[in-house]
C-alpha positions as CSV (number, residue, x, y, z in Angstrom):
1,M,128.4,68.1,103.8
2,L,125.7,65.9,105.5
3,I,125.0,67.0,109.1
4,L,123.2,64.9,111.7
5,V,121.2,66.9,114.1
6,P,118.6,65.9,116.8
7,K,116.0,68.3,115.4
8,I,115.7,70.7,112.5
9,T,114.5,74.2,113.3
10,N,114.4,77.5,111.5
11,R,117.1,78.8,113.9
12,L,119.4,75.9,113.2
13,H,119.0,76.0,109.5
14,Y,119.7,79.7,109.4
15,A,122.9,79.3,111.4
16,F,124.2,76.4,109.3
17,D,123.3,78.2,106.1
18,F,125.4,81.2,107.1
19,V,128.4,79.1,108.2
20,F,128.5,76.7,105.3
21,K,126.9,78.5,102.3
22,V,127.6,82.1,102.9
23,M,131.0,81.9,104.5
24,L,132.5,78.6,103.5
25,H,130.8,78.3,100.1
26,T,129.9,74.6,100.9
27,D,126.6,72.9,100.3
28,F,125.1,71.1,103.2
29,E,122.2,68.9,104.1
30,L,120.6,68.4,107.5
31,T,119.2,65.1,108.6
32,T,117.7,63.5,111.8
33,D,118.0,60.0,110.4
34,S,121.0,58.3,112.0
35,N,120.7,55.2,109.8
36,S,121.0,57.1,106.5
37,F,123.7,59.3,108.0
38,R,125.7,56.2,108.9
39,D,125.3,54.7,105.4
40,R,126.1,57.9,103.5
41,E,129.5,58.2,101.9
42,G,131.3,61.5,101.7
43,P,131.9,64.4,104.1
44,K,129.7,64.6,107.2
45,M,129.5,65.7,110.8
46,S,127.1,65.7,113.7
47,Y,125.8,68.4,115.9
48,G,124.1,67.7,119.3
49,N,124.9,66.2,122.7
50,D,127.0,63.3,121.6
51,P,128.5,62.0,118.3
52,L,127.0,59.0,116.6
53,W,130.3,57.2,116.1
54,D,133.7,58.6,114.9
55,E,132.5,61.4,112.7
56,P,133.5,65.1,113.2
57,F,131.3,66.4,116.0
58,Q,130.3,69.8,117.4
59,K,128.6,69.8,120.8
60,S,125.6,72.0,121.0
61,V,123.8,74.2,123.6
62,P,120.0,74.5,123.6
63,L,119.7,77.9,121.8
64,L,119.0,76.7,118.3
65,F,116.4,74.3,119.5
66,E,114.4,76.9,121.4
67,H,111.6,79.3,120.4
68,D,111.4,81.7,123.3
69,L,113.5,84.9,123.9
70,Y,115.2,85.3,127.2
71,E,118.4,86.5,128.8
72,Q,121.2,84.0,127.6
73,R,124.2,83.0,129.7
74,L,127.0,83.6,127.3
75,N,129.9,82.6,129.6
76,P,132.7,84.0,127.4
77,I,136.0,82.1,127.1
78,D,139.3,83.0,125.5
79,F,139.6,81.7,122.0
80,L,142.5,82.5,119.6
81,D,142.9,86.3,120.0
82,V,139.2,86.9,120.6
83,K,136.5,85.4,122.7
84,G,134.1,82.4,122.3
85,F,130.6,82.3,123.6
86,F,128.4,79.4,124.8
87,P,131.2,77.1,125.9
88,V,130.8,73.4,125.6
89,Y,132.7,70.5,127.2
90,H,133.3,67.3,125.3
91,Q,136.6,65.6,124.3
92,R,135.4,65.2,120.7
93,T,134.0,68.6,120.0
94,L,135.5,70.5,117.1
95,M,135.3,73.9,118.8
96,P,135.3,74.6,122.6
97,F,132.1,76.6,122.2
98,D,129.0,76.2,120.2
99,V,130.0,78.2,117.2
100,F,126.6,77.8,115.5
101,A,124.7,79.2,118.6
102,A,127.2,82.0,118.9
103,V,126.8,82.9,115.2
104,F,123.1,82.9,115.5
105,Y,123.0,85.0,118.7
106,F,125.1,87.8,117.2
107,L,123.8,87.8,113.7
108,T,120.2,87.9,114.8
109,R,121.0,90.7,117.3
110,Y,119.3,88.6,119.9
111,E,120.5,90.9,122.7
112,E,118.7,93.8,121.0
113,Y,115.3,92.2,121.5
114,L,115.8,92.1,125.2
115,P,115.0,95.0,127.6
116,Q,117.7,97.7,127.3
117,V,118.4,101.3,128.2
118,R,118.5,103.1,124.8
119,D,120.2,106.4,123.9
120,Q,118.4,109.7,123.3
121,Y,117.4,108.7,119.8
122,G,116.0,105.3,120.8
123,R,119.1,103.4,119.5
124,F,120.7,100.3,121.1
125,K,123.8,101.4,122.9
126,P,127.1,99.7,122.0
127,D,128.1,99.4,125.7
128,S,125.1,97.1,126.1
129,S,126.6,94.7,123.6
130,A,128.5,91.6,124.8
131,L,131.1,92.2,122.1
132,F,131.8,95.7,123.4
133,Q,131.9,94.5,127.0
134,Q,134.4,91.7,126.1
135,G,136.6,94.1,124.2
136,V,136.2,92.5,120.8
137,L,133.8,94.9,119.0
138,A,136.6,96.0,116.6
139,K,137.2,92.4,115.4
140,P,134.9,90.4,113.1
141,V,134.7,87.6,115.6
142,I,132.1,85.5,113.6
143,D,134.4,85.5,110.5
144,I,137.3,84.5,112.7
145,W,135.3,81.6,114.3
146,V,133.9,80.3,111.1
147,L,137.1,80.3,109.2
148,E,138.8,78.5,112.0
149,F,135.9,76.0,112.2
150,G,136.3,75.4,108.4
151,Q,140.0,74.6,108.9
152,R,139.2,72.2,111.7
153,I,136.6,70.3,109.6
154,G,138.8,70.4,106.5
155,I,137.1,73.0,104.3
156,Q,139.4,75.3,102.4
157,V,137.7,78.6,101.4
158,D,138.0,79.4,97.7
159,A,139.9,82.7,97.5
160,K,138.0,83.6,94.3
161,K,134.7,83.3,96.1
162,R,135.6,85.0,99.3
163,K,137.9,88.0,99.0
164,Y,138.4,91.4,100.6
165,V,136.1,94.2,99.3
166,F,136.2,97.9,100.0
167,Q,132.7,99.4,99.7
168,P,132.3,103.2,99.9
169,T,128.9,104.5,100.8
170,Y,127.7,108.1,101.0
171,D,124.8,109.4,103.1
172,V,123.2,112.5,101.6
173,D,121.4,114.0,104.6
174,A,121.3,117.4,102.9
175,A,122.8,118.0,99.4
176,W,123.6,121.6,100.0
177,S,124.3,123.7,103.1
178,Y,123.0,127.1,101.9
179,L,121.6,126.6,98.4
180,H,118.1,125.6,97.4
181,K,116.7,125.9,100.9
182,G,113.9,128.2,100.0
183,F,113.1,131.8,101.0
184,F,111.9,131.2,104.6
185,R,114.6,128.7,105.6
186,T,117.3,131.0,104.2
187,L,115.7,134.0,105.9
188,G,115.6,132.1,109.2
189,A,119.2,131.1,108.9
190,F,120.3,134.7,108.3
191,S,118.3,135.7,111.3
192,R,119.9,133.1,113.6
193,D,123.3,134.1,112.5
194,L,122.5,137.8,113.0
195,L,121.2,137.2,116.6
196,A,124.3,135.1,117.3
197,G,126.5,137.9,115.9
198,D,128.2,135.4,113.5
199,W,129.3,137.8,110.8
200,N,131.6,135.3,109.2
201,E,128.8,132.8,108.7
202,I,126.5,135.6,107.3
203,Q,129.2,136.6,104.8
204,H,130.0,133.0,103.8
205,R,126.3,132.3,103.3
206,H,125.9,135.4,101.2
207,R,128.9,134.6,99.0
208,V,127.6,131.1,98.3
209,L,124.1,132.4,97.5
210,M,125.6,134.9,95.1
211,K,127.5,132.0,93.4
212,K,130.9,133.5,94.4
213,E,131.9,130.4,96.3
214,P,130.8,126.8,96.1
215,D,128.4,125.4,98.7
216,P,130.3,123.7,101.5
217,F,128.3,120.5,101.1
218,D,128.5,120.3,97.3
219,S,131.3,117.7,97.0
220,F,129.7,115.7,94.3
221,D,132.1,116.5,91.5
222,F,134.9,115.5,93.8
223,Q,133.2,112.2,94.5
224,F,132.6,111.5,90.8
225,Q,136.3,112.3,90.1
226,L,137.3,109.7,92.7
227,Q,134.9,107.1,91.3
228,E,136.6,107.4,87.9
229,E,140.1,107.6,89.2
230,F,139.8,104.6,91.6
231,H,137.2,102.6,89.7
232,L,134.8,102.8,92.7
233,K,131.3,101.4,92.9
234,P,129.8,103.4,95.7
235,I,126.3,103.4,97.1
236,Y,124.4,106.6,97.8
237,F,121.6,106.9,100.3
238,I,119.4,109.9,99.6
239,H,117.2,111.6,102.2
240,C,113.8,112.4,100.7
241,G,111.8,113.2,103.8
242,D,110.1,116.4,104.8
243,Y,111.8,119.2,106.8
244,D,111.8,118.5,110.5
245,T,113.9,119.0,113.6
246,N,116.3,116.2,112.7
247,D,115.6,116.2,109.0
248,K,117.2,119.1,107.2
249,S,117.1,117.7,103.6
250,I,116.3,119.8,100.5
251,S,112.7,119.4,99.3
252,I,112.3,116.6,96.8
253,R,110.2,119.1,94.8
254,K,113.2,121.2,94.0
255,D,114.3,120.8,90.4
256,D,118.0,121.1,91.2
257,F,117.7,118.3,93.8
258,R,115.8,116.0,91.5
259,A,118.4,116.7,88.8
260,L,121.2,115.8,91.2
261,I,119.6,112.6,92.2
262,K,119.2,111.6,88.6
263,H,122.8,112.5,87.9
264,I,124.0,110.4,90.9
265,G,121.8,107.5,89.7
266,D,123.6,107.6,86.3
267,Y,126.9,106.8,88.0
268,A,126.1,104.8,91.1
269,D,123.6,102.7,93.0
270,V,121.1,104.8,94.9
271,G,119.1,103.8,98.0
272,I,116.7,105.5,100.4
273,H,117.9,107.2,103.5
274,P,114.7,107.0,105.6
275,S,114.1,110.2,107.6
276,F,114.4,110.4,111.4
277,S,110.6,111.0,111.4
278,S,109.8,107.8,109.5
279,Y,111.3,105.7,112.3
280,L,107.9,104.5,113.6
281,D,105.8,105.7,110.7
282,A,105.3,103.1,108.0
283,E,103.2,105.3,105.8
284,R,105.8,108.1,105.8
285,L,108.6,105.5,105.0
286,Q,106.6,104.2,102.1
287,M,106.0,107.8,100.8
288,E,109.8,108.5,100.9
289,V,110.7,105.3,99.0
290,E,108.1,106.1,96.4
291,R,109.4,109.7,96.1
292,L,112.9,108.4,95.4
293,A,111.7,105.7,93.0
294,G,109.7,108.3,91.1
295,V,112.8,110.6,90.6
296,L,115.0,107.7,89.6
297,N,112.3,106.0,87.5
298,R,113.3,102.6,88.9
299,E,112.7,100.4,91.9
300,V,114.5,101.3,95.1
301,T,115.9,98.2,96.9
302,K,118.6,99.6,99.2
303,S,118.3,101.5,102.5
304,R,120.2,103.0,105.4
305,Q,118.4,104.7,108.3
306,H,119.0,108.4,109.0
307,F,120.8,108.8,112.3
308,L,121.2,105.0,112.1
309,R,117.9,104.9,114.0
310,M,116.5,101.4,114.1
311,T,114.8,99.0,116.4
312,L,114.5,95.3,115.9
313,P,112.5,93.7,114.5
314,R,110.2,96.6,113.5
315,T,112.6,98.6,111.3
316,Y,113.6,95.5,109.2
317,Q,110.0,94.2,109.1
318,R,108.9,97.4,107.4
319,L,111.7,97.3,104.9
320,V,110.8,93.8,103.9
321,E,107.2,94.9,103.5
322,L,108.4,97.6,101.1
323,D,110.5,95.1,99.1
324,I,113.8,96.5,100.2
325,T,116.3,93.8,99.7
326,D,119.5,95.3,101.2
327,D,120.0,97.4,104.3
328,Y,123.2,99.1,105.4
329,T,122.3,100.4,108.8
330,M,124.0,97.7,110.9
331,G,126.6,99.6,112.8
332,Y,127.0,102.0,115.7
333,A,127.0,105.8,115.6
334,S,129.2,106.2,118.7
335,Q,131.7,103.3,118.3
336,V,133.8,101.8,115.6
337,G,133.4,98.1,115.0
338,F,131.1,95.2,114.1
339,R,127.7,95.5,115.7
340,A,126.7,92.0,114.5
341,G,130.2,90.6,114.9
342,T,130.9,90.1,111.2
343,A,132.3,91.7,108.1
344,T,130.1,89.5,105.9
345,P,126.6,90.3,104.6
346,F,123.9,88.1,106.1
347,R,120.1,87.7,105.9
348,F,117.9,89.2,108.6
349,F,116.4,86.6,110.8
350,D,113.1,87.7,112.4
351,L,113.2,86.3,115.9
352,E,109.7,87.5,116.6
353,N,108.3,85.4,113.7
354,D,111.0,82.7,113.8
355,M,112.0,83.0,110.2
356,A,114.7,84.0,107.8
357,T,113.7,86.9,105.5
358,S,114.6,88.1,102.1
359,L,116.4,91.2,103.5
360,W,120.2,91.1,103.3
361,V,122.0,93.1,106.1
362,H,125.4,94.7,105.1
363,P,127.3,95.7,108.3
364,F,129.4,98.8,108.1
365,A,132.5,99.2,110.4
366,V,133.4,102.9,110.4
367,M,131.5,106.2,110.0
368,D,133.2,109.6,109.6
369,G,131.0,111.1,112.4
370,T,131.9,108.4,114.8
371,L,135.6,109.3,114.6
372,R,135.2,113.1,114.5
373,D,132.2,113.8,116.6
374,Y,131.8,110.9,119.1
375,L,135.4,109.8,119.6
376,N,136.9,113.3,119.1
377,L,139.8,111.9,117.1
378,N,142.1,114.0,115.0
379,L,142.9,113.2,111.4
380,T,145.9,111.0,112.1
381,D,144.2,109.0,114.8
382,S,141.1,108.7,112.6
383,Y,143.2,107.3,109.8
384,N,145.0,104.9,112.1
385,T,141.8,103.6,113.6
386,I,140.4,102.9,110.1
387,S,143.6,101.2,109.1
388,K,143.4,98.8,112.1
389,V,139.8,97.9,111.2
390,V,140.7,97.3,107.6
391,D,143.6,95.0,108.6
392,E,141.1,92.9,110.6
393,V,138.7,92.7,107.6
394,R,141.5,91.8,105.3
395,K,142.6,88.9,107.6
396,V,139.1,87.3,107.1
397,Q,138.7,88.3,103.4
398,G,135.6,90.3,104.4
399,T,133.8,93.4,103.2
400,F,134.9,96.8,104.6
401,I,132.0,99.2,104.3
402,Y,132.9,102.9,105.0
403,L,130.1,105.5,105.7
404,T,130.9,109.1,104.9
405,H,128.8,112.1,103.9
406,N,128.9,114.8,101.1
407,E,129.3,117.3,103.9
408,T,132.5,115.6,105.1
409,L,134.0,115.5,101.6
410,G,133.3,119.2,101.3
411,G,136.2,119.7,103.6
412,Q,135.0,122.9,105.4
413,K,134.7,123.9,109.1
414,R,135.1,120.8,111.3
415,W,135.9,118.6,108.2
416,V,139.0,120.4,107.0
417,G,141.5,117.8,105.8
418,W,139.0,115.0,105.6
419,P,138.8,114.9,101.7
420,E,142.6,114.5,101.6
421,M,142.4,111.7,104.2
422,Y,139.6,110.0,102.2
423,R,141.8,110.0,99.1
424,K,144.6,108.5,101.1
425,M,142.2,105.8,102.3
426,L,141.3,105.0,98.7
427,E,144.9,104.8,97.7
428,N,145.7,102.3,100.5
429,F,142.5,100.4,101.4
430,R,140.5,99.9,98.3
431,S,142.2,96.6,97.4
């Protein structure tokens, strides 16, 4: 596809690369030469203020030709069963809004670079998002836009190249609830339970420490069983940080924890789960990555932030510096849906430095804690919520990434019934 544009910028190339190569699996070439464009045979289109002659044409807004960051006027309009942003008015335009500008705006998380009120953990709040405000957060709007654009320009997506994928991921914040915590942490836990008069917890902890009951977080055999039964290819994110207020992991120096990490690495991909405390500490983050790589005896290239704590562009810039190639943090803790508006992996575009990077962002749609802890949904409503999101992803042949924890699959306390629901998910949603 030859595309005539008034000017070639990094922003413009990034947006077109995602639309044509990543989603539509179609090669493209950008040109500013109207004469060569007119003479070239084959599929072509123009993008700008006006068409050159009778070629397919998409009218543009200024966003992809700018360099500065400022509050954008999105002016949402109704489009299909979702919304369109950056509307344009021209009788020849393929889409009634600048689909390339809209794709760029949401993929780059442009709105997250602007001044915002953040939550208690410094995270961008979903209710600050235009997609949430317009009621379309639970739909992969970008995929819907691009597939419709492809139809209008005559591009048929190869079903073999783009198909629905179910991707399970596990965050291991703490491998065990009671075991391998060390003398002082265990003594402190008993003391707290004693002061609270929680005799059931004291007895439970004692039985686990005496190896009379399994640790409530130790669901790894169950996970390995599911992998074999359902032919899963999960990704594990392991917390290797030091103990702190919001970091309750087992010490990486514990032989049992190191053995578990190696065992997981024999059966699945393993990435780093950067600690809460590494959020603005590049040296600590590097240390944690090196710890995990040392245990696995191989390079670590995948990441997901603990507490989903990230800020753009700093978090992703640091991952790039550490040669992390794939990040799985793009989602919300308090809401179900598509933070970047897509169910398709995409490259991180650094708006601060005006460049596409080597880091691939894999957006997840649902986290167990979102359903149980933030939305206070019961098991039935949780399953139905997941089912609705899966249906949306299947419609666009996207990737459904589910975030769960070993604690959840232990099925104790507030997670009673969740292992059974997860099995039901695998039976119905994995293909």
